All heavy atoms as atom14 arrays in JSON, in Angstrom:
{
  "sequence": "MFAVHCPQHGSTVLLDVRRVTRLTNLADGLIAVELKCYDGERLVLMTGGRATQQQSP",
  "atom14_mask": [
    [1, 1, 1, 1, 1, 1, 1, 1, 0, 0, 0, 0, 0, 0],
    [1, 1, 1, 1, 1, 1, 1, 1, 1, 1, 1, 0, 0, 0],
    [1, 1, 1, 1, 1, 0, 0, 0, 0, 0, 0, 0, 0, 0],
    [1, 1, 1, 1, 1, 1, 1, 0, 0, 0, 0, 0, 0, 0],
    [1, 1, 1, 1, 1, 1, 1, 1, 1, 1, 0, 0, 0, 0],
    [1, 1, 1, 1, 1, 1, 0, 0, 0, 0, 0, 0, 0, 0],
    [1, 1, 1, 1, 1, 1, 1, 0, 0, 0, 0, 0, 0, 0],
    [1, 1, 1, 1, 1, 1, 1, 1, 1, 0, 0, 0, 0, 0],
    [1, 1, 1, 1, 1, 1, 1, 1, 1, 1, 0, 0, 0, 0],
    [1, 1, 1, 1, 0, 0, 0, 0, 0, 0, 0, 0, 0, 0],
    [1, 1, 1, 1, 1, 1, 0, 0, 0, 0, 0, 0, 0, 0],
    [1, 1, 1, 1, 1, 1, 1, 0, 0, 0, 0, 0, 0, 0],
    [1, 1, 1, 1, 1, 1, 1, 0, 0, 0, 0, 0, 0, 0],
    [1, 1, 1, 1, 1, 1, 1, 1, 0, 0, 0, 0, 0, 0],
    [1, 1, 1, 1, 1, 1, 1, 1, 0, 0, 0, 0, 0, 0],
    [1, 1, 1, 1, 1, 1, 1, 1, 0, 0, 0, 0, 0, 0],
    [1, 1, 1, 1, 1, 1, 1, 0, 0, 0, 0, 0, 0, 0],
    [1, 1, 1, 1, 1, 1, 1, 1, 1, 1, 1, 0, 0, 0],
    [1, 1, 1, 1, 1, 1, 1, 1, 1, 1, 1, 0, 0, 0],
    [1, 1, 1, 1, 1, 1, 1, 0, 0, 0, 0, 0, 0, 0],
    [1, 1, 1, 1, 1, 1, 1, 0, 0, 0, 0, 0, 0, 0],
    [1, 1, 1, 1, 1, 1, 1, 1, 1, 1, 1, 0, 0, 0],
    [1, 1, 1, 1, 1, 1, 1, 1, 0, 0, 0, 0, 0, 0],
    [1, 1, 1, 1, 1, 1, 1, 0, 0, 0, 0, 0, 0, 0],
    [1, 1, 1, 1, 1, 1, 1, 1, 0, 0, 0, 0, 0, 0],
    [1, 1, 1, 1, 1, 1, 1, 1, 0, 0, 0, 0, 0, 0],
    [1, 1, 1, 1, 1, 0, 0, 0, 0, 0, 0, 0, 0, 0],
    [1, 1, 1, 1, 1, 1, 1, 1, 0, 0, 0, 0, 0, 0],
    [1, 1, 1, 1, 0, 0, 0, 0, 0, 0, 0, 0, 0, 0],
    [1, 1, 1, 1, 1, 1, 1, 1, 0, 0, 0, 0, 0, 0],
    [1, 1, 1, 1, 1, 1, 1, 1, 0, 0, 0, 0, 0, 0],
    [1, 1, 1, 1, 1, 0, 0, 0, 0, 0, 0, 0, 0, 0],
    [1, 1, 1, 1, 1, 1, 1, 0, 0, 0, 0, 0, 0, 0],
    [1, 1, 1, 1, 1, 1, 1, 1, 1, 0, 0, 0, 0, 0],
    [1, 1, 1, 1, 1, 1, 1, 1, 0, 0, 0, 0, 0, 0],
    [1, 1, 1, 1, 1, 1, 1, 1, 1, 0, 0, 0, 0, 0],
    [1, 1, 1, 1, 1, 1, 0, 0, 0, 0, 0, 0, 0, 0],
    [1, 1, 1, 1, 1, 1, 1, 1, 1, 1, 1, 1, 0, 0],
    [1, 1, 1, 1, 1, 1, 1, 1, 0, 0, 0, 0, 0, 0],
    [1, 1, 1, 1, 0, 0, 0, 0, 0, 0, 0, 0, 0, 0],
    [1, 1, 1, 1, 1, 1, 1, 1, 1, 0, 0, 0, 0, 0],
    [1, 1, 1, 1, 1, 1, 1, 1, 1, 1, 1, 0, 0, 0],
    [1, 1, 1, 1, 1, 1, 1, 1, 0, 0, 0, 0, 0, 0],
    [1, 1, 1, 1, 1, 1, 1, 0, 0, 0, 0, 0, 0, 0],
    [1, 1, 1, 1, 1, 1, 1, 1, 0, 0, 0, 0, 0, 0],
    [1, 1, 1, 1, 1, 1, 1, 1, 0, 0, 0, 0, 0, 0],
    [1, 1, 1, 1, 1, 1, 1, 0, 0, 0, 0, 0, 0, 0],
    [1, 1, 1, 1, 0, 0, 0, 0, 0, 0, 0, 0, 0, 0],
    [1, 1, 1, 1, 0, 0, 0, 0, 0, 0, 0, 0, 0, 0],
    [1, 1, 1, 1, 1, 1, 1, 1, 1, 1, 1, 0, 0, 0],
    [1, 1, 1, 1, 1, 0, 0, 0, 0, 0, 0, 0, 0, 0],
    [1, 1, 1, 1, 1, 1, 1, 0, 0, 0, 0, 0, 0, 0],
    [1, 1, 1, 1, 1, 1, 1, 1, 1, 0, 0, 0, 0, 0],
    [1, 1, 1, 1, 1, 1, 1, 1, 1, 0, 0, 0, 0, 0],
    [1, 1, 1, 1, 1, 1, 1, 1, 1, 0, 0, 0, 0, 0],
    [1, 1, 1, 1, 1, 1, 0, 0, 0, 0, 0, 0, 0, 0],
    [1, 1, 1, 1, 1, 1, 1, 0, 0, 0, 0, 0, 0, 0]
  ],
  "atom14_positions": [
    [[-7.9, -15.84, -16.33], [-6.82, -16.65, -16.87], [-5.52, -15.85, -16.85], [-5.52, -14.65, -17.05], [-7.13, -17.06, -18.3], [-8.37, -17.93, -18.48], [-8.23, -19.56, -17.79], [-7.32, -20.41, -19.03], [0.0, 0.0, 0.0], [0.0, 0.0, 0.0], [0.0, 0.0, 0.0], [0.0, 0.0, 0.0], [0.0, 0.0, 0.0], [0.0, 0.0, 0.0]],
    [[-4.44, -16.56, -16.62], [-3.12, -15.97, -16.61], [-2.27, -16.66, -17.68], [-2.22, -17.88, -17.73], [-2.44, -16.16, -15.25], [-3.16, -15.49, -14.12], [-4.11, -16.18, -13.38], [-2.88, -14.18, -13.79], [-4.78, -15.57, -12.34], [-3.54, -13.56, -12.75], [-4.5, -14.25, -12.02], [0.0, 0.0, 0.0], [0.0, 0.0, 0.0], [0.0, 0.0, 0.0]],
    [[-1.62, -15.88, -18.51], [-0.68, -16.41, -19.5], [0.72, -16.25, -18.93], [1.19, -15.13, -18.71], [-0.8, -15.65, -20.82], [0.0, 0.0, 0.0], [0.0, 0.0, 0.0], [0.0, 0.0, 0.0], [0.0, 0.0, 0.0], [0.0, 0.0, 0.0], [0.0, 0.0, 0.0], [0.0, 0.0, 0.0], [0.0, 0.0, 0.0], [0.0, 0.0, 0.0]],
    [[1.38, -17.38, -18.63], [2.67, -17.37, -17.95], [3.62, -18.32, -18.67], [3.21, -19.42, -19.09], [2.51, -17.84, -16.48], [3.79, -17.7, -15.72], [1.41, -17.07, -15.78], [0.0, 0.0, 0.0], [0.0, 0.0, 0.0], [0.0, 0.0, 0.0], [0.0, 0.0, 0.0], [0.0, 0.0, 0.0], [0.0, 0.0, 0.0], [0.0, 0.0, 0.0]],
    [[4.89, -17.92, -18.78], [5.89, -18.82, -19.38], [6.29, -19.88, -18.37], [6.65, -19.57, -17.24], [7.13, -18.04, -19.83], [8.17, -18.95, -20.39], [8.09, -19.46, -21.67], [9.28, -19.48, -19.84], [9.13, -20.25, -21.88], [9.86, -20.27, -20.77], [0.0, 0.0, 0.0], [0.0, 0.0, 0.0], [0.0, 0.0, 0.0], [0.0, 0.0, 0.0]],
    [[6.21, -21.14, -18.77], [6.63, -22.27, -17.92], [7.9, -22.87, -18.51], [7.88, -23.36, -19.64], [5.53, -23.32, -17.85], [6.03, -24.77, -16.88], [0.0, 0.0, 0.0], [0.0, 0.0, 0.0], [0.0, 0.0, 0.0], [0.0, 0.0, 0.0], [0.0, 0.0, 0.0], [0.0, 0.0, 0.0], [0.0, 0.0, 0.0], [0.0, 0.0, 0.0]],
    [[9.01, -22.85, -17.77], [10.25, -23.41, -18.3], [10.17, -24.93, -18.54], [10.82, -25.44, -19.44], [11.3, -23.08, -17.24], [10.57, -22.59, -16.06], [9.19, -22.25, -16.46], [0.0, 0.0, 0.0], [0.0, 0.0, 0.0], [0.0, 0.0, 0.0], [0.0, 0.0, 0.0], [0.0, 0.0, 0.0], [0.0, 0.0, 0.0], [0.0, 0.0, 0.0]],
    [[9.36, -25.64, -17.75], [9.2, -27.08, -17.96], [8.52, -27.38, -19.3], [8.9, -28.31, -19.99], [8.38, -27.71, -16.83], [9.1, -27.74, -15.51], [10.19, -28.8, -15.47], [10.73, -29.25, -16.48], [10.55, -29.19, -14.27], [0.0, 0.0, 0.0], [0.0, 0.0, 0.0], [0.0, 0.0, 0.0], [0.0, 0.0, 0.0], [0.0, 0.0, 0.0]],
    [[7.52, -26.57, -19.64], [6.84, -26.73, -20.92], [7.65, -26.11, -22.06], [7.5, -26.48, -23.21], [5.46, -26.04, -20.91], [4.41, -26.81, -20.19], [3.99, -26.49, -18.92], [3.69, -27.89, -20.57], [3.05, -27.34, -18.55], [2.85, -28.2, -19.53], [0.0, 0.0, 0.0], [0.0, 0.0, 0.0], [0.0, 0.0, 0.0], [0.0, 0.0, 0.0]],
    [[8.44, -25.1, -21.74], [9.19, -24.4, -22.77], [8.31, -23.47, -23.59], [8.67, -23.09, -24.7], [0.0, 0.0, 0.0], [0.0, 0.0, 0.0], [0.0, 0.0, 0.0], [0.0, 0.0, 0.0], [0.0, 0.0, 0.0], [0.0, 0.0, 0.0], [0.0, 0.0, 0.0], [0.0, 0.0, 0.0], [0.0, 0.0, 0.0], [0.0, 0.0, 0.0]],
    [[7.16, -23.1, -23.02], [6.22, -22.23, -23.73], [5.3, -21.53, -22.73], [5.36, -21.79, -21.53], [5.39, -23.04, -24.72], [4.59, -23.98, -24.04], [0.0, 0.0, 0.0], [0.0, 0.0, 0.0], [0.0, 0.0, 0.0], [0.0, 0.0, 0.0], [0.0, 0.0, 0.0], [0.0, 0.0, 0.0], [0.0, 0.0, 0.0], [0.0, 0.0, 0.0]],
    [[4.45, -20.68, -23.26], [3.46, -20.0, -22.44], [2.27, -20.92, -22.21], [1.81, -21.58, -23.14], [3.0, -18.7, -23.12], [4.15, -17.85, -23.27], [1.96, -17.97, -22.29], [0.0, 0.0, 0.0], [0.0, 0.0, 0.0], [0.0, 0.0, 0.0], [0.0, 0.0, 0.0], [0.0, 0.0, 0.0], [0.0, 0.0, 0.0], [0.0, 0.0, 0.0]],
    [[1.82, -20.97, -20.96], [0.64, -21.77, -20.61], [-0.44, -20.85, -20.06], [-0.15, -19.78, -19.54], [0.99, -22.87, -19.57], [1.92, -23.9, -20.15], [1.57, -22.26, -18.31], [0.0, 0.0, 0.0], [0.0, 0.0, 0.0], [0.0, 0.0, 0.0], [0.0, 0.0, 0.0], [0.0, 0.0, 0.0], [0.0, 0.0, 0.0], [0.0, 0.0, 0.0]],
    [[-1.69, -21.26, -20.2], [-2.82, -20.53, -19.63], [-3.24, -21.22, -18.34], [-3.55, -22.41, -18.34], [-4.0, -20.49, -20.59], [-3.87, -19.55, -21.77], [-5.08, -19.71, -22.69], [-3.76, -18.11, -21.31], [0.0, 0.0, 0.0], [0.0, 0.0, 0.0], [0.0, 0.0, 0.0], [0.0, 0.0, 0.0], [0.0, 0.0, 0.0], [0.0, 0.0, 0.0]],
    [[-3.23, -20.47, -17.23], [-3.61, -21.01, -15.94], [-4.81, -20.24, -15.4], [-4.85, -19.01, -15.5], [-2.44, -20.9, -14.96], [-1.14, -21.58, -15.38], [-0.04, -21.3, -14.38], [-1.35, -23.07, -15.55], [0.0, 0.0, 0.0], [0.0, 0.0, 0.0], [0.0, 0.0, 0.0], [0.0, 0.0, 0.0], [0.0, 0.0, 0.0], [0.0, 0.0, 0.0]],
    [[-5.77, -20.95, -14.83], [-6.93, -20.25, -14.3], [-6.68, -19.86, -12.83], [-5.65, -20.19, -12.26], [-8.21, -21.07, -14.47], [-8.2, -22.38, -13.72], [-7.53, -22.49, -12.68], [-8.88, -23.32, -14.17], [0.0, 0.0, 0.0], [0.0, 0.0, 0.0], [0.0, 0.0, 0.0], [0.0, 0.0, 0.0], [0.0, 0.0, 0.0], [0.0, 0.0, 0.0]],
    [[-7.65, -19.18, -12.24], [-7.47, -18.65, -10.89], [-7.3, -19.74, -9.84], [-6.73, -19.48, -8.77], [-8.63, -17.71, -10.49], [-8.64, -16.47, -11.35], [-9.96, -18.42, -10.54], [0.0, 0.0, 0.0], [0.0, 0.0, 0.0], [0.0, 0.0, 0.0], [0.0, 0.0, 0.0], [0.0, 0.0, 0.0], [0.0, 0.0, 0.0], [0.0, 0.0, 0.0]],
    [[-7.73, -20.95, -10.12], [-7.53, -22.05, -9.17], [-6.06, -22.42, -9.02], [-5.69, -23.11, -8.08], [-8.33, -23.27, -9.6], [-9.84, -23.04, -9.49], [-10.6, -24.22, -9.97], [-10.45, -24.27, -11.44], [-11.05, -25.12, -12.22], [-11.83, -26.05, -11.7], [-10.88, -25.07, -13.52], [0.0, 0.0, 0.0], [0.0, 0.0, 0.0], [0.0, 0.0, 0.0]],
    [[-5.22, -21.95, -9.94], [-3.79, -22.23, -9.89], [-3.01, -21.18, -9.1], [-1.81, -21.33, -8.9], [-3.23, -22.31, -11.32], [-3.75, -23.51, -12.07], [-3.0, -24.69, -11.6], [-3.62, -25.94, -11.93], [-3.15, -27.09, -11.47], [-2.12, -27.11, -10.7], [-3.75, -28.2, -11.77], [0.0, 0.0, 0.0], [0.0, 0.0, 0.0], [0.0, 0.0, 0.0]],
    [[-3.66, -20.13, -8.63], [-3.01, -19.1, -7.82], [-2.77, -19.66, -6.43], [-3.69, -20.18, -5.79], [-3.86, -17.81, -7.73], [-3.22, -16.81, -6.78], [-4.04, -17.2, -9.11], [0.0, 0.0, 0.0], [0.0, 0.0, 0.0], [0.0, 0.0, 0.0], [0.0, 0.0, 0.0], [0.0, 0.0, 0.0], [0.0, 0.0, 0.0], [0.0, 0.0, 0.0]],
    [[-1.52, -19.59, -5.96], [-1.18, -20.07, -4.62], [-0.92, -18.93, -3.65], [-1.05, -19.12, -2.44], [0.05, -20.99, -4.66], [1.15, -20.29, -5.23], [-0.25, -22.25, -5.46], [0.0, 0.0, 0.0], [0.0, 0.0, 0.0], [0.0, 0.0, 0.0], [0.0, 0.0, 0.0], [0.0, 0.0, 0.0], [0.0, 0.0, 0.0], [0.0, 0.0, 0.0]],
    [[-0.56, -17.76, -4.16], [-0.28, -16.63, -3.27], [-0.3, -15.32, -4.06], [0.14, -15.27, -5.2], [1.09, -16.8, -2.64], [1.44, -15.71, -1.66], [2.82, -15.85, -1.08], [2.98, -17.17, -0.49], [4.11, -17.61, 0.02], [5.19, -16.86, 0.02], [4.19, -18.81, 0.53], [0.0, 0.0, 0.0], [0.0, 0.0, 0.0], [0.0, 0.0, 0.0]],
    [[-0.78, -14.27, -3.41], [-0.69, -12.9, -3.92], [0.11, -12.1, -2.9], [-0.2, -12.14, -1.71], [-2.07, -12.27, -4.08], [-3.0, -12.88, -5.12], [-4.38, -12.26, -5.0], [-2.45, -12.67, -6.51], [0.0, 0.0, 0.0], [0.0, 0.0, 0.0], [0.0, 0.0, 0.0], [0.0, 0.0, 0.0], [0.0, 0.0, 0.0], [0.0, 0.0, 0.0]],
    [[1.12, -11.37, -3.36], [1.94, -10.58, -2.46], [2.02, -9.16, -2.99], [2.49, -8.94, -4.12], [3.37, -11.17, -2.34], [3.26, -12.54, -1.97], [4.17, -10.41, -1.31], [0.0, 0.0, 0.0], [0.0, 0.0, 0.0], [0.0, 0.0, 0.0], [0.0, 0.0, 0.0], [0.0, 0.0, 0.0], [0.0, 0.0, 0.0], [0.0, 0.0, 0.0]],
    [[1.59, -8.21, -2.19], [1.68, -6.8, -2.54], [3.09, -6.34, -2.17], [3.4, -6.14, -1.0], [0.62, -5.99, -1.78], [0.57, -4.56, -2.22], [1.2, -4.17, -3.19], [-0.19, -3.77, -1.5], [0.0, 0.0, 0.0], [0.0, 0.0, 0.0], [0.0, 0.0, 0.0], [0.0, 0.0, 0.0], [0.0, 0.0, 0.0], [0.0, 0.0, 0.0]],
    [[3.96, -6.19, -3.15], [5.36, -5.85, -2.9], [5.58, -4.35, -2.7], [6.47, -3.96, -1.97], [6.22, -6.35, -4.07], [6.19, -7.86, -4.29], [6.98, -8.22, -5.54], [6.71, -8.6, -3.08], [0.0, 0.0, 0.0], [0.0, 0.0, 0.0], [0.0, 0.0, 0.0], [0.0, 0.0, 0.0], [0.0, 0.0, 0.0], [0.0, 0.0, 0.0]],
    [[4.79, -3.55, -3.38], [4.9, -2.09, -3.29], [3.65, -1.5, -3.92], [2.84, -2.22, -4.5], [6.16, -1.59, -4.03], [0.0, 0.0, 0.0], [0.0, 0.0, 0.0], [0.0, 0.0, 0.0], [0.0, 0.0, 0.0], [0.0, 0.0, 0.0], [0.0, 0.0, 0.0], [0.0, 0.0, 0.0], [0.0, 0.0, 0.0], [0.0, 0.0, 0.0]],
    [[3.51, -0.19, -3.83], [2.37, 0.47, -4.45], [2.42, 0.23, -5.96], [3.37, 0.61, -6.63], [2.42, 1.97, -4.15], [1.18, 2.69, -4.63], [0.11, 2.07, -4.63], [1.31, 3.87, -5.01], [0.0, 0.0, 0.0], [0.0, 0.0, 0.0], [0.0, 0.0, 0.0], [0.0, 0.0, 0.0], [0.0, 0.0, 0.0], [0.0, 0.0, 0.0]],
    [[1.43, -0.48, -6.49], [1.37, -0.75, -7.92], [2.2, -1.93, -8.38], [2.45, -2.09, -9.57], [0.0, 0.0, 0.0], [0.0, 0.0, 0.0], [0.0, 0.0, 0.0], [0.0, 0.0, 0.0], [0.0, 0.0, 0.0], [0.0, 0.0, 0.0], [0.0, 0.0, 0.0], [0.0, 0.0, 0.0], [0.0, 0.0, 0.0], [0.0, 0.0, 0.0]],
    [[2.64, -2.79, -7.45], [3.45, -3.96, -7.82], [2.99, -5.17, -7.02], [3.1, -5.21, -5.79], [4.93, -3.67, -7.55], [5.91, -4.75, -7.98], [5.82, -5.0, -9.49], [7.32, -4.34, -7.61], [0.0, 0.0, 0.0], [0.0, 0.0, 0.0], [0.0, 0.0, 0.0], [0.0, 0.0, 0.0], [0.0, 0.0, 0.0], [0.0, 0.0, 0.0]],
    [[2.47, -6.18, -7.73], [1.93, -7.38, -7.09], [2.58, -8.61, -7.71], [2.69, -8.73, -8.93], [0.4, -7.45, -7.3], [-0.27, -6.21, -6.71], [-0.17, -8.73, -6.69], [-1.7, -6.04, -7.14], [0.0, 0.0, 0.0], [0.0, 0.0, 0.0], [0.0, 0.0, 0.0], [0.0, 0.0, 0.0], [0.0, 0.0, 0.0], [0.0, 0.0, 0.0]],
    [[3.0, -9.54, -6.84], [3.53, -10.82, -7.29], [2.41, -11.85, -7.18], [1.83, -12.04, -6.11], [4.72, -11.25, -6.43], [0.0, 0.0, 0.0], [0.0, 0.0, 0.0], [0.0, 0.0, 0.0], [0.0, 0.0, 0.0], [0.0, 0.0, 0.0], [0.0, 0.0, 0.0], [0.0, 0.0, 0.0], [0.0, 0.0, 0.0], [0.0, 0.0, 0.0]],
    [[2.09, -12.5, -8.3], [1.09, -13.56, -8.33], [1.85, -14.87, -8.48], [2.5, -15.1, -9.49], [0.1, -13.38, -9.51], [-0.94, -14.49, -9.51], [-0.55, -12.01, -9.46], [0.0, 0.0, 0.0], [0.0, 0.0, 0.0], [0.0, 0.0, 0.0], [0.0, 0.0, 0.0], [0.0, 0.0, 0.0], [0.0, 0.0, 0.0], [0.0, 0.0, 0.0]],
    [[1.78, -15.72, -7.46], [2.44, -17.03, -7.53], [1.41, -18.05, -7.98], [0.3, -18.1, -7.48], [3.02, -17.4, -6.18], [4.16, -16.49, -5.76], [4.79, -16.89, -4.45], [4.83, -18.1, -4.14], [5.25, -15.99, -3.74], [0.0, 0.0, 0.0], [0.0, 0.0, 0.0], [0.0, 0.0, 0.0], [0.0, 0.0, 0.0], [0.0, 0.0, 0.0]],
    [[1.82, -18.87, -8.95], [0.94, -19.88, -9.53], [1.64, -21.22, -9.54], [2.87, -21.29, -9.53], [0.58, -19.5, -10.97], [-0.04, -18.13, -11.16], [0.82, -17.27, -12.04], [-1.43, -18.25, -11.7], [0.0, 0.0, 0.0], [0.0, 0.0, 0.0], [0.0, 0.0, 0.0], [0.0, 0.0, 0.0], [0.0, 0.0, 0.0], [0.0, 0.0, 0.0]],
    [[0.85, -22.27, -9.6], [1.4, -23.61, -9.74], [0.92, -24.18, -11.06], [-0.29, -24.34, -11.29], [0.96, -24.5, -8.59], [1.65, -25.82, -8.55], [1.33, -26.56, -7.28], [2.15, -27.84, -7.19], [1.83, -28.56, -5.96], [0.0, 0.0, 0.0], [0.0, 0.0, 0.0], [0.0, 0.0, 0.0], [0.0, 0.0, 0.0], [0.0, 0.0, 0.0]],
    [[1.85, -24.48, -11.95], [1.53, -25.01, -13.27], [0.97, -26.42, -13.16], [1.12, -27.09, -12.12], [2.78, -25.0, -14.15], [2.46, -25.43, -15.88], [0.0, 0.0, 0.0], [0.0, 0.0, 0.0], [0.0, 0.0, 0.0], [0.0, 0.0, 0.0], [0.0, 0.0, 0.0], [0.0, 0.0, 0.0], [0.0, 0.0, 0.0], [0.0, 0.0, 0.0]],
    [[0.36, -26.91, -14.21], [-0.2, -28.25, -14.24], [0.86, -29.32, -14.04], [0.55, -30.41, -13.56], [-0.94, -28.49, -15.56], [-2.06, -27.51, -15.77], [-1.96, -26.51, -16.74], [-3.2, -27.55, -15.0], [-2.98, -25.6, -16.92], [-4.23, -26.64, -15.17], [-4.11, -25.66, -16.14], [-5.12, -24.76, -16.31], [0.0, 0.0, 0.0], [0.0, 0.0, 0.0]],
    [[2.11, -29.01, -14.38], [3.19, -29.99, -14.19], [3.88, -29.83, -12.83], [4.86, -30.51, -12.56], [4.21, -29.87, -15.32], [4.9, -28.51, -15.37], [4.75, -27.7, -14.43], [5.58, -28.24, -16.38], [0.0, 0.0, 0.0], [0.0, 0.0, 0.0], [0.0, 0.0, 0.0], [0.0, 0.0, 0.0], [0.0, 0.0, 0.0], [0.0, 0.0, 0.0]],
    [[3.38, -28.93, -11.96], [3.94, -28.75, -10.62], [4.94, -27.62, -10.5], [5.36, -27.29, -9.39], [0.0, 0.0, 0.0], [0.0, 0.0, 0.0], [0.0, 0.0, 0.0], [0.0, 0.0, 0.0], [0.0, 0.0, 0.0], [0.0, 0.0, 0.0], [0.0, 0.0, 0.0], [0.0, 0.0, 0.0], [0.0, 0.0, 0.0], [0.0, 0.0, 0.0]],
    [[5.34, -27.03, -11.61], [6.31, -25.93, -11.6], [5.72, -24.7, -10.9], [4.59, -24.32, -11.14], [6.7, -25.58, -13.03], [7.78, -24.55, -13.16], [9.16, -25.09, -12.9], [9.33, -26.33, -12.83], [10.09, -24.28, -12.77], [0.0, 0.0, 0.0], [0.0, 0.0, 0.0], [0.0, 0.0, 0.0], [0.0, 0.0, 0.0], [0.0, 0.0, 0.0]],
    [[6.5, -24.08, -10.01], [6.09, -22.84, -9.34], [6.46, -21.68, -10.24], [7.62, -21.54, -10.63], [6.79, -22.72, -8.0], [6.4, -21.48, -7.24], [7.21, -21.38, -5.94], [7.16, -20.03, -5.45], [8.04, -19.08, -5.72], [9.08, -19.34, -6.47], [7.91, -17.87, -5.24], [0.0, 0.0, 0.0], [0.0, 0.0, 0.0], [0.0, 0.0, 0.0]],
    [[5.5, -20.82, -10.54], [5.7, -19.7, -11.44], [5.32, -18.41, -10.75], [4.43, -18.4, -9.89], [4.84, -19.87, -12.7], [5.0, -21.21, -13.43], [3.92, -21.37, -14.46], [6.38, -21.32, -14.03], [0.0, 0.0, 0.0], [0.0, 0.0, 0.0], [0.0, 0.0, 0.0], [0.0, 0.0, 0.0], [0.0, 0.0, 0.0], [0.0, 0.0, 0.0]],
    [[5.97, -17.31, -11.1], [5.66, -16.0, -10.53], [5.39, -15.03, -11.67], [6.18, -14.93, -12.62], [6.82, -15.46, -9.65], [6.49, -14.08, -9.11], [7.1, -16.42, -8.51], [0.0, 0.0, 0.0], [0.0, 0.0, 0.0], [0.0, 0.0, 0.0], [0.0, 0.0, 0.0], [0.0, 0.0, 0.0], [0.0, 0.0, 0.0], [0.0, 0.0, 0.0]],
    [[4.28, -14.33, -11.57], [3.9, -13.31, -12.54], [3.84, -11.97, -11.81], [3.16, -11.84, -10.8], [2.52, -13.65, -13.12], [1.89, -12.6, -14.04], [2.69, -12.48, -15.33], [0.45, -12.98, -14.34], [0.0, 0.0, 0.0], [0.0, 0.0, 0.0], [0.0, 0.0, 0.0], [0.0, 0.0, 0.0], [0.0, 0.0, 0.0], [0.0, 0.0, 0.0]],
    [[4.59, -11.01, -12.31], [4.57, -9.66, -11.74], [3.5, -8.87, -12.47], [3.44, -8.87, -13.69], [5.93, -9.0, -11.9], [7.07, -9.76, -11.26], [6.82, -10.12, -9.53], [7.04, -8.5, -8.84], [0.0, 0.0, 0.0], [0.0, 0.0, 0.0], [0.0, 0.0, 0.0], [0.0, 0.0, 0.0], [0.0, 0.0, 0.0], [0.0, 0.0, 0.0]],
    [[2.64, -8.2, -11.71], [1.56, -7.43, -12.3], [1.35, -6.14, -11.53], [1.95, -5.94, -10.48], [0.26, -8.28, -12.36], [-0.71, -7.6, -13.12], [-0.26, -8.58, -10.98], [0.0, 0.0, 0.0], [0.0, 0.0, 0.0], [0.0, 0.0, 0.0], [0.0, 0.0, 0.0], [0.0, 0.0, 0.0], [0.0, 0.0, 0.0], [0.0, 0.0, 0.0]],
    [[0.51, -5.3, -12.05], [0.25, -4.01, -11.43], [0.76, -2.88, -12.31], [1.47, -3.1, -13.29], [0.0, 0.0, 0.0], [0.0, 0.0, 0.0], [0.0, 0.0, 0.0], [0.0, 0.0, 0.0], [0.0, 0.0, 0.0], [0.0, 0.0, 0.0], [0.0, 0.0, 0.0], [0.0, 0.0, 0.0], [0.0, 0.0, 0.0], [0.0, 0.0, 0.0]],
    [[0.42, -1.67, -11.95], [0.79, -0.49, -12.73], [2.28, -0.25, -12.85], [2.74, 0.38, -13.8], [0.0, 0.0, 0.0], [0.0, 0.0, 0.0], [0.0, 0.0, 0.0], [0.0, 0.0, 0.0], [0.0, 0.0, 0.0], [0.0, 0.0, 0.0], [0.0, 0.0, 0.0], [0.0, 0.0, 0.0], [0.0, 0.0, 0.0], [0.0, 0.0, 0.0]],
    [[3.06, -0.75, -11.9], [4.51, -0.51, -11.92], [5.32, -1.75, -12.29], [6.55, -1.74, -12.18], [4.94, 0.01, -10.55], [4.3, 1.36, -10.23], [4.68, 1.86, -8.87], [6.12, 1.98, -8.76], [6.74, 2.17, -7.6], [6.07, 2.26, -6.48], [8.05, 2.26, -7.56], [0.0, 0.0, 0.0], [0.0, 0.0, 0.0], [0.0, 0.0, 0.0]],
    [[4.67, -2.81, -12.73], [5.36, -4.05, -13.06], [6.07, -3.94, -14.41], [5.58, -3.33, -15.34], [4.38, -5.22, -13.1], [0.0, 0.0, 0.0], [0.0, 0.0, 0.0], [0.0, 0.0, 0.0], [0.0, 0.0, 0.0], [0.0, 0.0, 0.0], [0.0, 0.0, 0.0], [0.0, 0.0, 0.0], [0.0, 0.0, 0.0], [0.0, 0.0, 0.0]],
    [[7.25, -4.56, -14.48], [7.99, -4.7, -15.74], [8.41, -6.15, -15.88], [8.36, -6.93, -14.92], [9.26, -3.8, -15.78], [10.16, -4.25, -14.77], [8.91, -2.35, -15.57], [0.0, 0.0, 0.0], [0.0, 0.0, 0.0], [0.0, 0.0, 0.0], [0.0, 0.0, 0.0], [0.0, 0.0, 0.0], [0.0, 0.0, 0.0], [0.0, 0.0, 0.0]],
    [[8.84, -6.55, -17.03], [9.24, -7.94, -17.28], [10.46, -8.35, -16.47], [10.64, -9.5, -16.17], [9.54, -8.12, -18.78], [8.35, -7.94, -19.66], [7.35, -9.07, -19.53], [7.51, -9.99, -18.75], [6.28, -9.0, -20.29], [0.0, 0.0, 0.0], [0.0, 0.0, 0.0], [0.0, 0.0, 0.0], [0.0, 0.0, 0.0], [0.0, 0.0, 0.0]],
    [[11.34, -7.41, -16.11], [12.59, -7.74, -15.44], [12.45, -7.95, -13.94], [13.33, -8.51, -13.32], [13.65, -6.66, -15.68], [14.09, -6.54, -17.12], [13.11, -5.74, -17.97], [12.31, -4.96, -17.46], [13.14, -5.94, -19.26], [0.0, 0.0, 0.0], [0.0, 0.0, 0.0], [0.0, 0.0, 0.0], [0.0, 0.0, 0.0], [0.0, 0.0, 0.0]],
    [[11.4, -7.49, -13.32], [11.27, -7.55, -11.87], [10.89, -8.95, -11.42], [10.17, -9.67, -12.08], [10.21, -6.56, -11.38], [10.63, -5.13, -11.59], [9.5, -4.17, -11.26], [8.35, -4.44, -11.57], [9.84, -3.07, -10.66], [0.0, 0.0, 0.0], [0.0, 0.0, 0.0], [0.0, 0.0, 0.0], [0.0, 0.0, 0.0], [0.0, 0.0, 0.0]],
    [[11.4, -9.33, -10.25], [11.03, -10.6, -9.61], [10.96, -10.36, -8.12], [11.61, -9.46, -7.59], [12.03, -11.68, -9.95], [13.31, -11.34, -9.47], [0.0, 0.0, 0.0], [0.0, 0.0, 0.0], [0.0, 0.0, 0.0], [0.0, 0.0, 0.0], [0.0, 0.0, 0.0], [0.0, 0.0, 0.0], [0.0, 0.0, 0.0], [0.0, 0.0, 0.0]],
    [[10.19, -11.22, -7.37], [10.04, -10.99, -5.93], [11.29, -11.3, -5.16], [12.16, -11.99, -5.58], [8.91, -11.94, -5.56], [8.87, -12.97, -6.61], [9.42, -12.34, -7.84], [0.0, 0.0, 0.0], [0.0, 0.0, 0.0], [0.0, 0.0, 0.0], [0.0, 0.0, 0.0], [0.0, 0.0, 0.0], [0.0, 0.0, 0.0], [0.0, 0.0, 0.0]]
  ]
}
C-alpha cells in the first residue's frame, strides 16, 4: 500500500500496487513511483534512500 496525497481528494489516500502505472529509477537511491488515484488523478511518490519531500521527477 502507498499513502499519497491526492489534491482532488484534498487528503491522503491509500493506493494498492494495482494503482502503480510506472516506476522510474531517477538516480542511485531515488525512485519515482507513478500512481493513478481512484478518481483518475495522476500522482507521483518519490521513494528510495535519497528521496526527500521536495523532489519531483
